[in-house]
C-alpha positions as CSV (number, residue, x, y, z in Angstrom):
1,Q,0.2,-0.6,0.2
2,A,2.5,2.6,-1.5
3,D,0.2,5.4,-2.5
4,G,-2.9,7.6,-1.8
5,S,-4.9,6.1,-3.0
6,M,-8.9,4.7,-0.5
7,A,-7.3,2.2,0.5
8,T,-4.9,3.0,1.9
9,R,-6.0,6.0,3.7
10,H,-9.3,4.1,5.0
11,G,-7.2,1.8,6.3
12,G,-7.0,-1.8,6.4
13,A,-4.9,-4.4,7.9
14,G,-3.1,-5.8,5.0
15,L,-4.2,-9.8,5.6
16,G,-5.2,-9.3,2.6
17,M,-2.6,-11.4,0.3
18,T,-1.9,-13.4,3.3
19,I,-4.7,-14.7,4.3
20,T,-5.1,-15.7,-0.1
21,Q,-2.4,-17.0,0.2
22,A,-3.2,-19.6,3.3
23,L,-6.2,-20.2,1.0
24,V,-4.4,-20.8,-1.9
25,D,-2.0,-23.2,0.1
26,L,-4.7,-25.3,1.0
27,M,-6.7,-26.0,-2.1
28,G,-3.1,-26.9,-3.5
29,G,-2.4,-24.3,-5.3
30,K,-0.9,-22.0,-6.5
31,I,-0.3,-17.6,-6.8
32,T,1.9,-15.3,-8.8
33,I,1.6,-11.1,-8.7
34,E,3.4,-9.6,-11.5
35,S,3.9,-5.5,-9.9
36,Q,5.4,-2.7,-11.1
37,V,4.9,0.6,-9.5
38,G,3.1,3.4,-10.9
39,Q,1.6,-0.1,-13.1
40,G,-0.7,-1.6,-11.0
41,S,-0.5,-5.6,-10.2
42,C,-2.1,-8.7,-11.3
43,F,-3.3,-11.2,-9.1
44,R,-3.4,-15.4,-10.2
45,F,-4.2,-17.6,-9.1
46,Y,-4.6,-21.9,-10.3
47,V,-6.6,-24.9,-8.4
48,P,-6.9,-27.7,-9.0
49,L,-10.8,-27.9,-9.3
50,L,-13.2,-30.7,-10.5
51,P,-15.3,-28.8,-13.5
52,A,-18.7,-29.5,-13.2
53,A,-18.9,-31.0,-17.1
54,S,-16.0,-33.2,-16.5
55,K,-15.3,-36.2,-18.0
56,A,-15.3,-38.8,-15.8
57,I,-13.4,-41.7,-15.7
58,S,-14.2,-45.4,-15.6
59,S,-13.7,-48.5,-14.3
60,N,-11.8,-50.6,-16.4
61,K,-9.9,-54.2,-16.5
62,H,-7.1,-52.7,-19.4
63,W,-5.6,-51.0,-15.3
64,Q,-6.6,-54.0,-12.4
65,N,-3.8,-55.0,-11.0
66,T,-1.2,-52.4,-12.2
67,K,-0.1,-50.9,-8.8
68,V,1.2,-46.9,-8.3
69,L,3.2,-45.1,-6.3
70,I,1.3,-41.6,-5.5
71,C,3.4,-38.9,-3.8
72,E,1.8,-35.7,-3.7
73,A,2.3,-33.3,-0.7
74,N,-0.8,-31.8,-1.1
75,E,-3.9,-34.1,1.1
76,R,-6.2,-33.0,-1.0
77,A,-4.8,-33.3,-3.8
78,R,-3.2,-36.2,-3.6
79,S,-7.5,-38.1,-2.3
80,I,-8.5,-37.1,-5.9
81,L,-5.5,-38.7,-7.9
82,E,-6.0,-42.0,-6.0
83,G,-9.9,-41.5,-6.0
84,Y,-9.0,-41.9,-9.9
85,C,-6.4,-44.7,-10.0
86,R,-9.4,-46.5,-8.5
87,T,-11.7,-46.0,-10.0
88,L,-9.2,-47.5,-13.2
89,G,-8.8,-50.4,-11.1
90,M,-5.5,-49.6,-10.1
91,S,-3.8,-50.5,-6.6
92,C,-2.7,-48.0,-4.9
93,F,-0.1,-46.8,-2.6
94,S,0.6,-42.9,-2.0
95,V,3.2,-40.8,0.0
96,D,2.9,-37.2,1.4
97,R,6.4,-36.6,2.5
98,V,10.6,-37.2,1.2
99,I,11.5,-37.8,4.3
100,D,9.0,-41.2,4.0
101,L,9.4,-42.4,0.7
102,A,13.0,-44.7,1.3
103,D,10.2,-46.3,3.2
104,T,7.8,-46.8,1.5
105,V,10.0,-48.4,-1.3
106,T,11.5,-50.1,0.3
107,D,8.3,-52.2,1.8
108,L,6.9,-52.4,-2.6
109,D,10.1,-53.9,-3.5
110,Q,9.6,-56.5,-1.0
111,Q,6.7,-57.0,-3.0
112,G,7.5,-57.4,-5.9
113,G,7.5,-53.7,-6.9
114,V,4.9,-50.6,-8.4
115,D,3.8,-50.6,-12.0
116,L,3.8,-46.6,-12.3
117,V,4.6,-43.6,-10.4
118,I,3.0,-40.4,-9.8
119,I,5.4,-37.5,-8.6
120,A,3.7,-34.2,-8.8
121,D,5.0,-30.6,-8.3
122,S,5.1,-28.8,-5.5
123,V,4.1,-24.7,-5.0
124,A,8.1,-25.4,-3.1
125,G,9.2,-27.3,-5.6
126,L,10.5,-30.2,-4.4
127,D,13.7,-31.5,-6.8
128,V,10.2,-34.3,-8.8
129,Y,13.3,-34.9,-11.6
130,R,16.3,-36.0,-8.8
131,I,12.9,-38.2,-7.0
132,A,12.4,-40.0,-10.1
133,T,16.4,-40.5,-11.1
134,L,16.4,-42.4,-8.0
135,L,12.3,-43.9,-8.1
136,R,14.6,-45.6,-10.9
137,E,18.1,-46.7,-9.9
138,H,16.0,-48.5,-7.3
139,L,13.3,-50.4,-8.5
140,D,13.6,-50.1,-11.8
141,P,15.1,-48.2,-14.9
142,T,12.6,-48.6,-17.4
143,L,9.8,-47.2,-14.6
144,P,7.1,-45.7,-16.3
145,I,6.7,-42.8,-14.4
146,I,3.6,-39.4,-15.4
147,Y,4.9,-36.3,-13.9
148,L,2.5,-33.1,-12.6
149,G,3.4,-30.4,-13.3
150,Y,2.3,-26.6,-12.8
151,W,0.6,-25.0,-16.2
152,G,4.8,-23.3,-17.9
153,R,6.5,-25.5,-15.4
154,R,8.1,-28.1,-17.9
155,L,9.4,-30.3,-16.9
156,N,12.9,-32.0,-18.1
157,D,13.0,-35.7,-17.6
158,Q,14.0,-37.2,-21.3
159,N,13.2,-40.8,-20.8
160,V,11.2,-42.4,-23.0
161,N,8.6,-44.2,-20.0
162,S,7.7,-40.6,-18.5
163,S,4.8,-38.0,-19.1
164,F,3.4,-34.9,-18.2
165,I,0.3,-34.4,-17.3
166,T,-0.6,-29.8,-16.1
167,K,-2.1,-29.1,-13.0
168,P,-4.3,-29.6,-11.6
169,V,-5.4,-33.4,-13.4
170,M,-8.4,-33.4,-14.9
171,P,-9.9,-37.0,-15.1
172,D,-9.3,-37.4,-19.0
173,E,-6.5,-36.5,-18.8
174,L,-5.0,-39.7,-16.6
175,D,-6.8,-41.4,-18.5
176,R,-5.2,-40.9,-22.1
177,A,-1.4,-40.5,-20.6
178,L,-1.6,-44.1,-18.8
179,N,-3.1,-45.4,-22.7
180,D,-0.3,-43.1,-24.2
181,M,2.3,-44.4,-22.2
182,F,1.4,-47.5,-21.8
183,K,0.2,-48.3,-26.0
184,G,1.6,-51.8,-26.8
185,I,2.9,-52.3,-23.6
186,V,2.0,-56.2,-22.3
187,R,2.4,-57.8,-18.8
188,S,3.3,-61.5,-17.8
189,D,0.1,-61.5,-16.1
190,G,-1.2,-59.8,-20.0
191,V,-2.6,-57.1,-18.2
192,L,-1.4,-53.3,-19.8
């Protein structure tokens, strides 16, 4: 509030952006601000909302017995992803903190590994490419990984078994990415 405008003259505690940031964070989103003195400011926020007309995905025997590891820090976004994957018939294993990843991967490795990993980029900027590299080193160098990231933040994994979806993820986008990624692949159990 660096000017003499109405808002400045009539008070305000300056909590608007703090409250907005907290709400956007709670919804698993991101807020950006562009500002120039004398020109004004532009505020944008992105949150993972489901549109009313979103195409639903239906259960598909094609994905039954597929084990997916979901790495997503935001509880609501993780719950939505788990729901999408379970609707497809997948078995879900989830991690919300990087610190828990090693124990989860060790457990999954003892159970035969996973077929797919979904790693979500975060506003905090976790090094998702490094996480993917470590997972592939430990589990399988050809492990398919779907990255979920924010608009404008493209991840540069050149592995042929990698895919990228912009957040927020819609069910039909996930279904399309899975079908594209696994086109022509057949597992020993006949699934995929």
